[in-house]
N, C-alpha and C positions, 0 to 999 in steps of 0.2 A: 357181186355175191362172194361170200366167204369161200364157198367151194371152189369157185374160179381162181381166187387168190391163192388158195392152198395148193391146187394142181399146178398153177404156174410156178409157184416156189419149188414144188417137187421136180418139175421138169427142169428148171434152171439149175438146181443143184446136181441132177443127173448129167446135164450137159457140161458143167464144170468138172465133174468128176471124170467124164469121158475124155475130155480135153486134156486134163492133167495127166491121165493114164497114156494117152496117144503121145503127148509131148515127152513123157518121161521114157516111153519105149523107144521113141525117135532118137533121143539123146543117147540112150544106152546103145542102140544099133550103131549110130555114128562113132561112138567111142570105141566100139568093138572093131568096126572097120579100121579106125586109125591104129588100134593096137595090132591087128593082123598086118598092116602095112609096115609098121615099124619092126615087126618080127621078121618080116620078108626082108626088109633093107639090111637088117643085121646079118642075114646069111648071104648078101651079096657081096662080090669081090671088091667092087669100088662103090662105096655106099651112096655118094652124091648122084653119080651118073646112073647107077642101077636103080635108085629110088625114083628119079625123074621118069625113067622109061617105064617103070612099073605103074606109077600113077596114070601116065599116058595111055597105056594099053588097058588099064582098069576102067578109064574114063570111056574109052571107045566101046568097050564090051557092055558096061552097065547101062550107058545111054541107050543103047539098042533095046533093052528091056524096061528100064525104069525112067527114062526121060532126062531132061536137061539138069535136073537136081544132082546129077552126078558128073558135073563138068570137072576138068582138071582142077580149076581153082577150088571147087567144093570138096573135093576128095583130098586136096592138099590141106585144107581146114581141118577135116576130120583127123588127118595125121597129126597136125599141131594141137588139135583138141586132146588127143591121148597124152601127148608130150607135155602139155600144160597141166593136165589132171591126171597123173600117173597112178598106178594101183597103190592104195594106202600102205605104208610100210608096216603098219601095225597088223596087218592081215598076213596070215601064213600062206606061203606058196605051195605048201604040201598038205592041203586038205584031203582027208581020207577018200572021199568019193567026189568025181566030177558033178558039177550042178548042171542038169539039163534045163534050158530055158528056151522058150520060144518067144521071139520079139516079132511083134506086128506092128508095121509103121507104114503110114501113107506118105508118098512123096510124089508130087505132081499129080495127085489123084489116082495113083497106082498103089495097090496093096502089096507090100512086100512081106513075106514071111520067111523067117530064118531060124532054124534050130541051131542053138549055139551050146557047145560043150565047153565049160569053162571051170577052172578051179579057183578062181579069185572072184571076190566081189567087186561090183563097179561102185565107183564114187556116187554120192547122192546128189543128183543135179535138181536144182529147184527153179531154175530160169529157163526162159525159151532159148531155142537154138540161135535166134537173131541176137539175144543178149550175149551168148557165148562167143559168137563170131565178132562182135565188137570188143569183148574182153580180150580175145586172143591178140589183139592189136598192141596190148600193154605188155612190154617186155619184162618189166619189174614185177616179181611174184608178189611182194607186199602190196604195191599199189593195185595190182590186179584183185587180190584177195579183199582189198577195202571195198572197191566198187562192186564186187559181187555180193558181199554182205550188205552194203547199203542198198542196192537194187531189190534184194530180197525183202529186207526189213521195211523199206519204204514203198515197195511195189512200184518202183519205177518202170515206166514204159521204155521201150527202147529209144524213143526220141529224148526222154528225159535223161536217161543214162549218157546219150551222146552230148547232151548239153552239159552235164556235169564233167564229163571227160574234156570237152572242148575248153571249158572255163578252168581247168586244172584244179578242181576242188580238193583232191588228195594233196597237192603240193601247197596249196593255200593253208589248209589245215596244219600241214606238217611244219610250216615256217615258224609257228609259236610252241612247238614242242621239242623235247630232248629225244635221244635215240630211244629210250623206253617208250616214250609217248607215241612216236612214229610205229614202233611195233605194236602197240596196242590198237592203233588204228587199223593195221592188217590183220589182228587177231579178232577183233570185236566191233570194227566200225567206229563211228562217231559216237562216244558216250558223253551225254550232257550231264554234269553233276554240279557245276558251279557256272556262274556267269561268263567266265573266260572261255568256257568250252563252246559257247554259242556264238562267239564272235569271230568274224572273218576280217582279214586285212591283206588284200583288198577285197571289196565286194565287186562282182562283175555284173554289169547291167547292159551287156550286149544286145539283150532283147528289146530295149528301148529304141534301137535303130537310130541313136544320136551319134552323129559324126563325132571324132575324137576332138576336132577343133571348132565344132559348130557353136555358135553363140546362142545360148539359151539362158533363160532365168530359173531362179529356185522354183517358182510357180509352175513353169513349163515341166521341170524334171518331176515335181510332185504329180502333176496331173498325168504324166506318162506312166509313173509307177502305179498310180490307181487304176488307169485303163488296162495295165497288164499286171493287176494284182496276183493272179495265180502264178505267173512266173517269178514275180518278186518274192512271193512266199517260199518257193522252191529254193530260190537263192539264199533267203534268210536262214532256212534249214529247218531242223525238226521242232515241232511242238508250237509253232507260231499261229496265232489267229488274229485277224484284224479287228481293231476296235474302232478307230475314229480317225479322221483327217481334220486339220485345222482345229484341234481340240482347245477350246477356249478356257482359260483359267484366270480368275479374277481376284484381286484383293486390293483394299484401300482405293476402289473405283478405278483400278488400273486393269487393263485387260491384255493378255498375252495368249499367243496361239501356237500350240505345238503342232509341228508339220503332220507327223504320223504317230499314231499310238497302237501297240499291238499287246497281245498277252501271250505269254510262253507257259503252256500247260505242263510242260516237263519241270521247269524252274519255278512254277507257281508265282509268277511276278509279272508286272507290267513292264513293258519295253516301250520307251519313248524315243522317238528318232527326229532329229532335226537335219535338214539338208542345207548344205553350203556350197556355193559356187566359189572356186578359187581356193587360195590357201587358208588354212585354219588360223583363227586368230584367238587369243587368250579371252576375249569377250565372249566368244562362241562357247567356250568351256564353261565359263561362269554362268552363262544363260542356261546351260543344260544342267548344271548343278542346281539351279532354282527350280527347274521343272521337276528333277527327281526329288528334290526335298518336299515340294508341294504334294507330289503324288503319294509320298511315303506318310506324310502328315495328314493329308485330307482325303485320299481315295482309297489306298490299300486297306484291305481288311486285316485283322489280328493274325489270322492264320496263313496269311500270304507273306512271301519273302519281299526284301527290298526291291525297289524299282531299279531297272537298268536303264541307262541313257546311252545312246549312241549318236555321236555327230558324225555324219557322212559328208565327207569333203573331198576336194579333187587332190589336194596335197596337204602335207602336214610336216612340221618339225617336231621330231621325237623328243628333242630337248625341251621345247615349249610345252609340250603335253605333260612331260615328266614333272617339270617345276610347277605347272599350274595346279595339277591334281595333288591330293594329299598322298603320302607315302604308302598308306595302307589301303589305297582306293581299290574298290572291288565293284563299283557300280557304274562308273562313267568310262566310256571308251570313244576314241576318236579313230575312225578307219576311213582309208581311202575308197574311192569308187572309181570304176573304169567303165567307159562306155564301149570299148572294144576289147575282143578276147586277149588275155595276156598271152605273153610268148613263154611257152613252158621251158624253153631253154634259159631264159632269164630267171625264172622262178627256180630252176633247178641249181643255177649258180649261187643264187642267195642262200638256198637250202645247204649246199655243199660247204658254203663259208661259214 
């Protein structure tokens, strides 16, 4: 019945609004707790020792009333929360009147009410406390800002955020950018305006659970990617939708099969992917050039952009790729893939060099 659907929609919207309000109030309360602790520490004679003792005492007293949500570790995270997201410098510290605000938040099922008198506004927090707990592990401010922006824009769950952190997404995207490009990642997240912006090198396929030196065929790899398509789409990035596997193209009574075909809604173009086991050969690039040309001439519509081709291989020679492709190439890319999580230390070394 229509009335049932309408009422269900109203209730769901109300529940979502209530959840967002509670989450926002909780984050503001935790931030204010961290702010108060930092202020207390600054008044202590020996900051480190005094601060540790303060957190221990706070934990003992707060847990009596509010439960295990106020362990020493959690209170320390509230302190770090304030330090990582300080008062915006653009706001004046001398507003004419104090703002009275009552924050209500549930912790372990217990309702906490606190009247807070403050002169400064609180940063706008849009993620969950679990998201921020994970973000606080990132020491670099620009890297942390990138993951915060991407989590909000793409509505990443905590699990998806963890996966992107573990696979060093920020560092992988940074490898192909200059200092100004890296700065933009921190300010705006990943912006896709041209084919190069959507390409990663390497792609990390640890979710396939294939051992690093395990012997498998290209068909095995393709089957695993299709079985875990949702995770593969997350790794591919923004705007990708699945179109086909083993797509047959034919001419002059000859048949060829493209491993995977996707469409990117942001770039408005087809993306064809060929999977290769072992080192990349120049014939692999030539084959991909044929696939791209076929799609451009026979499949894409007039208002769509040129097809992108990606050869996924275990290893490649940059010189071979550069010499095989035309100098003005903007359509065909060769990227490595890894079946284990990369070492962030190794990626950072490459980035710094």
